[in-house]
C-alpha positions as CSV (number, residue, x, y, z in Angstrom):
1,M,-33.0,-146.6,57.2
2,D,-35.0,-149.5,57.9
3,N,-38.7,-147.9,56.9
4,R,-37.1,-146.9,53.6
5,L,-35.9,-150.8,52.6
6,L,-38.0,-152.3,49.9
7,T,-37.4,-156.0,49.8
8,I,-37.4,-157.2,46.1
9,G,-35.2,-160.2,46.0
10,R,-32.2,-160.3,43.7
11,P,-32.4,-160.2,39.5
12,S,-32.9,-163.7,38.5
13,G,-29.9,-165.7,36.7
14,R,-31.7,-165.9,33.6
15,E,-32.3,-161.7,33.6
16,L,-28.9,-161.2,34.2
17,R,-27.5,-163.3,31.7
18,Q,-30.0,-161.5,29.0
19,H,-28.0,-158.5,29.6
20,G,-24.4,-160.2,29.6
21,L,-24.3,-159.7,33.3
22,S,-24.1,-162.6,35.0
23,W,-20.7,-162.0,36.5
24,Y,-22.6,-159.6,39.3
25,A,-24.4,-162.9,40.6
26,Q,-21.3,-165.1,40.4
27,G,-18.9,-166.9,42.7
28,D,-17.9,-164.5,45.5
29,N,-20.5,-161.9,43.8
30,H,-23.3,-164.4,44.7
31,D,-24.7,-161.9,47.5
32,Y,-23.3,-158.6,45.8
33,I,-26.6,-157.2,44.7
34,A,-28.8,-156.4,47.8
35,P,-32.1,-157.9,47.9
36,E,-33.7,-154.7,48.9
37,V,-33.8,-151.2,47.4
38,V,-33.7,-147.8,48.8
39,R,-36.7,-145.6,48.8
40,V,-35.8,-141.9,48.2
41,T,-38.4,-139.1,47.9
42,T,-38.4,-136.8,44.8
43,V,-37.0,-133.9,47.4
44,E,-34.0,-135.9,48.1
45,A,-33.7,-136.9,44.8
46,N,-33.3,-133.3,43.4
47,R,-31.2,-132.6,46.0
48,F,-28.6,-135.0,45.1
49,R,-28.7,-134.1,41.5
50,E,-28.3,-130.2,42.2
51,D,-25.7,-130.6,45.0
52,A,-23.3,-132.8,42.4
53,D,-23.9,-130.1,39.8
54,Q,-22.6,-127.6,42.4
55,V,-20.0,-129.6,43.7
56,Y,-18.6,-130.4,39.9
57,R,-18.1,-126.5,39.4
58,I,-16.4,-126.3,42.8
59,F,-14.0,-129.0,41.9
60,T,-13.2,-127.3,38.9
61,Q,-12.8,-124.0,40.1
62,A,-10.4,-125.8,42.5
63,A,-8.5,-127.2,40.1
64,R,-8.0,-123.9,38.1
65,Y,-6.9,-122.4,41.6
66,V,-4.1,-125.0,41.9
67,A,-2.9,-124.5,38.3
68,E,-2.9,-120.7,38.5
69,N,-0.9,-120.9,41.9
70,R,1.3,-123.7,40.7
71,L,0.2,-125.6,43.7
72,W,0.8,-129.3,42.1
73,T,2.7,-130.7,44.7
74,A,0.2,-130.0,47.2
75,A,-2.3,-131.3,45.0
76,G,-0.8,-134.5,44.2
77,I,0.3,-134.0,40.9
78,P,3.8,-135.4,40.5
79,P,6.3,-133.3,38.4
80,A,6.3,-135.6,35.3
81,A,2.5,-135.1,34.6
82,V,2.5,-131.1,35.3
83,A,2.7,-130.3,31.5
84,L,0.0,-132.5,30.2
85,V,-2.6,-131.8,33.6
86,E,-1.7,-127.8,32.6
87,Y,-2.5,-128.5,29.0
88,S,-5.5,-130.4,29.7
89,L,-6.9,-127.7,31.7
90,R,-6.3,-125.1,29.1
91,E,-7.1,-127.1,25.9
92,E,-9.8,-129.7,27.3
93,L,-12.0,-127.9,29.9
94,G,-15.4,-129.4,29.5
95,Q,-14.5,-132.6,27.9
96,H,-14.8,-134.5,30.9
97,L,-17.3,-137.8,29.9
98,I,-17.6,-139.5,33.3
99,G,-17.2,-139.7,36.9
100,R,-18.8,-140.4,40.3
101,F,-19.2,-138.9,43.3
102,D,-19.4,-140.8,46.7
103,Y,-21.3,-139.0,49.5
104,A,-22.3,-139.6,53.4
105,G,-25.9,-139.0,54.3
106,G,-28.5,-137.2,52.5
107,L,-31.0,-140.0,53.3
108,G,-32.9,-138.1,56.3
109,G,-30.6,-139.1,59.1
110,H,-27.4,-137.2,58.3
111,P,-26.6,-133.8,56.0
112,L,-25.2,-134.8,52.8
113,K,-21.8,-134.5,52.4
114,V,-19.1,-134.8,49.4
115,L,-16.6,-137.5,50.3
116,E,-14.6,-137.4,47.3
117,F,-14.9,-137.6,43.5
118,N,-14.2,-140.4,41.5
119,A,-13.3,-138.3,38.5
120,D,-11.3,-141.1,36.5
121,T,-12.3,-144.1,38.4
122,F,-16.0,-144.8,37.4
123,S,-17.2,-148.5,38.1
124,L,-20.7,-149.2,38.8
125,L,-22.0,-148.2,35.6
126,P,-23.8,-151.7,34.5
127,E,-25.4,-151.9,37.9
128,S,-26.4,-148.1,37.9
129,M,-27.6,-148.2,34.4
130,H,-29.1,-151.8,34.1
131,I,-29.5,-153.6,37.3
132,Q,-31.5,-150.7,39.1
133,R,-33.8,-150.8,35.8
134,M,-34.5,-154.3,36.5
135,Q,-34.8,-153.7,40.2
136,L,-37.7,-150.9,39.2
137,G,-39.4,-153.6,37.1
138,M,-39.2,-156.2,39.9
139,L,-41.9,-154.1,42.6
140,P,-45.3,-155.3,42.5
141,R,-47.3,-153.5,40.0
142,R,-48.9,-151.1,42.4
143,E,-45.7,-150.1,43.4
144,R,-44.0,-149.7,40.4
145,K,-46.9,-147.4,39.0
146,R,-46.2,-144.8,42.0
147,S,-42.3,-145.3,41.4
148,G,-39.3,-143.8,39.5
149,Q,-35.7,-143.6,39.4
150,F,-32.9,-140.9,39.0
151,N,-31.2,-143.0,36.4
152,L,-30.1,-141.0,33.0
153,L,-26.9,-142.5,32.3
154,M,-27.1,-143.2,28.8
155,P,-28.2,-140.2,27.5
156,G,-25.7,-138.4,29.4
157,L,-22.6,-140.5,28.1
158,I,-24.2,-139.8,24.8
159,E,-24.0,-136.0,25.0
160,G,-20.8,-136.4,25.8
161,F,-19.9,-138.2,23.2
162,Q,-21.6,-136.3,21.0
163,Q,-19.8,-133.3,22.3
164,L,-16.7,-134.6,22.1
165,L,-16.8,-135.5,18.4
166,E,-18.4,-131.8,17.5
167,A,-15.3,-130.4,19.6
168,H,-12.9,-132.3,17.2
169,P,-14.8,-132.3,13.5
170,H,-11.2,-132.5,11.7
171,L,-10.5,-136.2,13.5
172,T,-12.0,-139.3,12.1
173,P,-15.0,-141.0,14.5
174,S,-12.8,-143.5,15.4
175,L,-12.5,-144.9,19.0
176,L,-10.2,-147.2,20.7
177,I,-11.7,-148.5,24.0
178,T,-9.1,-149.8,26.5
179,G,-8.8,-151.3,30.2
180,L,-6.5,-153.4,32.2
181,G,-8.0,-156.6,31.6
182,H,-10.4,-157.0,34.3
183,E,-13.7,-158.8,34.0
184,E,-15.7,-155.9,35.8
185,D,-13.7,-153.5,33.8
186,W,-15.2,-155.0,30.5
187,L,-18.2,-154.8,31.8
188,N,-18.1,-151.2,32.7
189,L,-16.6,-150.3,29.0
190,E,-19.4,-151.9,27.4
191,V,-21.8,-149.5,28.7
192,I,-18.9,-146.8,27.3
193,E,-19.2,-148.7,24.0
194,A,-22.9,-148.8,23.4
195,A,-23.0,-144.9,24.1
196,A,-20.1,-143.8,21.9
197,E,-21.8,-146.1,19.0
198,R,-25.2,-144.4,19.6
199,A,-23.2,-140.8,19.6
200,G,-21.9,-141.6,16.2
201,F,-18.5,-143.3,16.7
202,E,-18.4,-145.7,13.8
203,D,-14.8,-147.4,14.2
204,I,-14.9,-148.6,17.4
205,R,-12.5,-151.8,18.8
206,M,-11.9,-152.6,22.4
207,M,-8.5,-154.2,23.5
208,A,-6.4,-154.4,26.4
209,L,-3.8,-151.7,27.3
210,D,-1.1,-153.9,27.0
211,K,-1.8,-154.8,23.6
212,V,-2.2,-151.2,22.2
213,I,1.0,-149.3,20.4
214,F,1.5,-145.8,21.4
215,S,3.7,-143.7,19.2
216,P,4.8,-140.2,20.3
217,D,5.4,-139.7,16.1
218,D,1.8,-141.1,14.8
219,G,-0.3,-142.0,17.7
220,I,-2.3,-144.7,19.0
221,F,-2.6,-148.1,17.0
222,I,-3.7,-151.6,17.4
223,E,-2.3,-154.4,15.3
224,P,-5.1,-156.7,14.6
225,R,-3.2,-159.0,12.5
226,E,1.0,-159.0,12.2
227,G,2.1,-156.0,10.0
228,E,-1.3,-154.7,9.8
229,F,-1.8,-151.5,11.8
230,H,-5.2,-149.7,12.5
231,R,-4.8,-146.1,13.7
232,F,-7.2,-144.5,16.0
233,D,-8.1,-140.4,16.7
234,F,-9.8,-141.1,19.9
235,M,-9.1,-143.3,22.7
236,F,-11.1,-143.9,25.9
237,K,-9.4,-145.3,28.7
238,M,-10.1,-147.1,32.3
239,A,-6.8,-146.7,33.8
240,P,-6.7,-143.6,35.7
241,W,-4.1,-141.2,34.9
242,E,-2.0,-141.5,38.2
243,F,-1.9,-145.1,37.7
244,I,-0.2,-144.1,34.4
245,A,1.8,-141.2,36.2
246,Y,3.0,-143.3,39.0
247,E,3.4,-146.8,37.7
248,E,3.9,-146.4,33.8
249,P,6.2,-143.3,33.6
250,A,7.1,-144.1,30.1
251,L,3.8,-144.4,28.8
252,L,3.0,-141.1,30.6
253,E,6.1,-139.3,28.5
254,I,4.4,-140.7,25.3
255,L,0.7,-139.9,25.7
256,T,1.9,-136.3,26.9
257,T,3.4,-136.0,23.5
258,I,0.5,-137.3,21.9
259,V,-2.2,-135.2,23.2
260,C,-0.2,-132.1,23.5
261,N,0.8,-132.6,19.8
262,K,-2.9,-133.3,19.0
263,L,-2.5,-136.7,17.6
264,A,-5.1,-138.3,19.5
265,V,-7.8,-137.3,22.3
266,V,-7.6,-139.3,25.4
267,S,-10.2,-139.9,27.3
268,N,-11.1,-138.9,30.1
269,P,-8.8,-136.0,29.7
270,A,-5.5,-135.6,32.0
271,Y,-6.9,-132.8,33.9
272,C,-9.3,-135.6,35.5
273,M,-6.2,-136.6,37.6
274,L,-6.4,-133.4,39.4
275,L,-10.4,-133.6,39.9
276,Q,-9.5,-137.1,41.5
277,S,-6.7,-136.3,43.7
278,K,-8.0,-136.4,47.2
279,G,-5.1,-133.4,47.3
280,L,-7.6,-131.0,45.8
281,L,-10.1,-131.4,48.7
282,P,-8.4,-128.8,51.1
283,F,-8.8,-126.2,47.9
284,L,-12.6,-126.7,47.8
285,E,-13.7,-124.6,50.6
286,M,-11.0,-122.0,49.3
287,V,-13.1,-121.5,46.5
288,A,-16.5,-122.0,47.8
289,P,-16.5,-121.3,51.7
290,G,-19.2,-122.1,53.6
291,H,-21.0,-124.8,50.7
292,P,-23.0,-126.9,52.9
293,S,-21.8,-130.5,51.5
294,L,-18.3,-129.7,51.9
295,L,-16.0,-131.3,54.5
296,K,-13.0,-129.4,55.8
297,A,-10.0,-131.2,54.5
298,S,-6.1,-130.6,54.9
299,L,-2.6,-132.5,54.4
300,K,-1.8,-131.4,58.4
301,V,-3.8,-133.6,61.1
302,D,-3.4,-130.7,63.2
303,D,-5.7,-128.7,61.2
304,L,-8.4,-131.1,62.6
305,P,-7.8,-130.7,66.2
306,V,-10.7,-132.6,67.7
307,H,-9.5,-135.7,66.4
308,R,-12.5,-136.7,64.3
309,Y,-11.4,-137.2,60.9
310,A,-11.0,-139.7,58.2
311,A,-7.4,-140.2,56.7
312,K,-7.1,-140.8,53.4
313,P,-4.1,-141.8,50.6
314,M,-4.1,-138.8,48.2
315,F,-4.5,-141.6,45.3
316,G,-6.4,-144.6,46.8
317,R,-9.5,-146.6,45.8
318,T,-11.8,-148.9,47.4
319,G,-11.1,-148.0,50.6
320,D,-7.5,-149.2,50.8
321,N,-5.2,-147.4,53.5
322,V,-8.4,-145.6,54.8
323,C,-8.1,-145.1,58.9
324,I,-11.1,-143.5,60.8
325,Y,-10.7,-141.5,64.1
326,D,-13.5,-140.6,66.3
327,G,-11.9,-138.5,68.6
328,R,-9.6,-140.9,70.0
329,A,-5.9,-141.7,69.3
330,Q,-6.1,-145.0,68.0
331,P,-8.7,-145.4,65.0
332,I,-11.8,-147.1,65.4
333,A,-11.6,-148.7,61.8
334,R,-9.1,-149.1,59.5
335,N,-8.3,-151.1,56.0
336,D,-4.9,-152.0,54.7
337,G,-4.1,-151.7,51.2
338,D,-1.8,-150.9,48.1
339,F,-1.6,-147.1,48.6
340,G,0.1,-146.6,51.5
341,D,3.2,-144.6,50.1
342,F,1.2,-141.8,49.0
343,P,0.8,-138.7,51.3
344,T,-2.2,-138.7,53.5
345,V,-5.1,-136.3,53.4
346,Y,-7.2,-135.8,56.4
347,Q,-11.1,-135.1,56.3
348,E,-13.5,-134.3,58.7
349,L,-15.6,-137.0,59.7
350,A,-19.0,-137.3,58.1
351,R,-21.8,-139.6,59.4
352,F,-23.4,-142.2,57.0
353,D,-26.9,-143.0,57.2
354,Q,-27.4,-146.5,59.1
355,D,-29.8,-149.2,59.3
356,G,-30.9,-151.2,62.3
357,E,-27.9,-153.7,62.1
358,G,-25.4,-151.0,62.0
359,C,-24.7,-151.0,57.9
360,V,-23.7,-147.9,56.5
361,Y,-25.3,-146.7,53.2
362,Q,-22.9,-144.5,51.1
363,P,-25.1,-143.0,48.1
364,S,-22.9,-142.1,44.6
365,V,-24.0,-139.7,41.9
366,F,-22.5,-140.1,38.4
367,W,-21.8,-137.3,36.7
368,A,-21.8,-137.3,32.6
369,D,-22.5,-133.8,31.2
370,G,-24.4,-133.0,34.3
371,A,-25.5,-135.2,37.4
372,R,-27.2,-138.2,35.9
373,S,-27.5,-141.2,38.0
374,L,-27.9,-142.3,41.7
375,C,-27.1,-145.3,43.5
376,L,-25.8,-147.1,46.9
377,R,-23.6,-149.2,48.2
378,R,-24.1,-150.9,51.6
379,Q,-21.3,-152.1,54.2
380,D,-21.1,-153.8,57.2
381,D,-18.3,-151.7,58.6
382,L,-17.3,-148.1,58.7
383,I,-15.2,-148.0,55.4
384,V,-17.1,-148.8,52.3
385,D,-14.7,-150.9,50.2
386,D,-14.5,-153.8,47.7
387,D,-17.0,-156.0,50.2
388,A,-20.0,-153.4,49.8
389,E,-23.1,-154.9,48.4
390,F,-24.7,-152.9,45.7
391,V,-28.1,-151.3,46.6
392,G,-30.3,-149.7,43.9
393,H,-33.1,-147.0,44.7
394,V,-36.5,-146.2,43.8
395,I,-38.0,-142.5,44.1
396,Q,-41.3,-142.6,46.1
397,D,-43.2,-139.8,47.8
398,D,-45.2,-140.4,50.8
399,D,-48.3,-139.1,49.2
400,G,-48.0,-141.5,46.4
């Protein structure tokens, strides 16, 4: 990896401020943006793009397999969410707006392997779309002239929103964008807002989820002033479906009624809960046996007898509650976290590309109406978590 790293420094505070991105360099985030970018060849970038498109189809096929065989429990879908997910697969397939595949390998040292699909948790949007573009501009002029990037997130999001409007021509182009209130969430949702506006949505508002009014009879509203209610035909949420299903069961029940009675369209659609579940991983090889980027996965640890695997909670994020075993009874790395009550999925161990200091590099590919963007994170441990650095990429070929 070391010969792939190009040192460029970090974007200036002024440039980050101009784009409303100062948060990514303040306080604990002061060293979040790595001062290097990773050089990727055109062939490698195309391989990431092609693989993400292939694997997306495999995940969708596996979701259909689960639904057809009613394997909801094995796939991690709680009984209260089955009706909504089933409806969503039947009626909303193809309306998924944004997700992110996390990979290991693919940069010359180890084979490309898909680890999971963040189908409904899609952080890293501002970094991938804006900060990577800044980094490309920071290259010396001679380097910049022969460099490119796989960075087409905005066109993909615009196309996805346009298709959503075309699929529902009887609805008004009104969109409520909502999240759980974290600063990072709003920065990601500002990207969504910009794409929706360019796609043709005319009435767009942003509001924290706990301020939104959900009515099983009338749909989705906000109350901008006391006694004044404003209704929306579309809602985009940055709160994953599993959070709603497990933490807000009353809201899940109301949203099931709203969606199934066509009172509003909620994005990402509910079938993304199934795409996001680690419980879907064991079904991937069933529908695409022998695909080179798939890792063996199971709900039974005995199915991985060589004892080389990652143990992950069925629904988990940011590396929480992950353990890595490399042939011994005790893990060689483990993280605590808030997701330990979920069932465990065991996944064949993949090898990350590493630099000379032992840091691992995890590539990610955003999917938005197709594979759209590549970015990386760097971790000084075997489990990539919230402490990881963001590492941009540039596309360069040796003969450039």
